[in-house]
N, C-alpha and C positions, 0 to 999 in steps of 0.2 A: 604577703599578698601583693603589696605595692600596686594597688589599683583602686579606683573609685568604687564605692559601694553602690549597689542598686537600691532604690528607695525601699523595696520590700525587705531588704536585709536590715535596714534601720527600723522599719516597721516591726520586724520580728522581735527586736530588742524592746521596743515600746510595748508590744503585746505581752512579753514576758514580765516586764516591770509592773504592768497593770494587773497581772494575774496573781492568784493566790500562791503560785509556785515561788514567787519572789519574796514571800513574807519574811524570810530569813536574811534577806539582803538589806544591810543597813550601812549607812555612811560610806558608800563606795563611790569612787570616781571611775566610771566606765568609759573607756576610749573606744569610740566606734568610728574609725577613720581608715580602715583597710591597710594600715601600714604606711600611709602616705606621709604622715607627720612623724618626724623622728624625736622631737622634744616638745614638752609643754612649757610654754613661756609664762 
C-alpha cells in the first residue's frame, strides 16, 4: 500500500480486537502501518 492509513482504518482493527470475533486471536503482533515501515527495530 505504501501510504498513511486513515484513522478509520486503524479504528476498524481496534473494533475487531474489542469484538467477540477476535476471541481466537492470542499473542499476535499486528502491524498496522500501511506498508510505510519496512522493518521492526
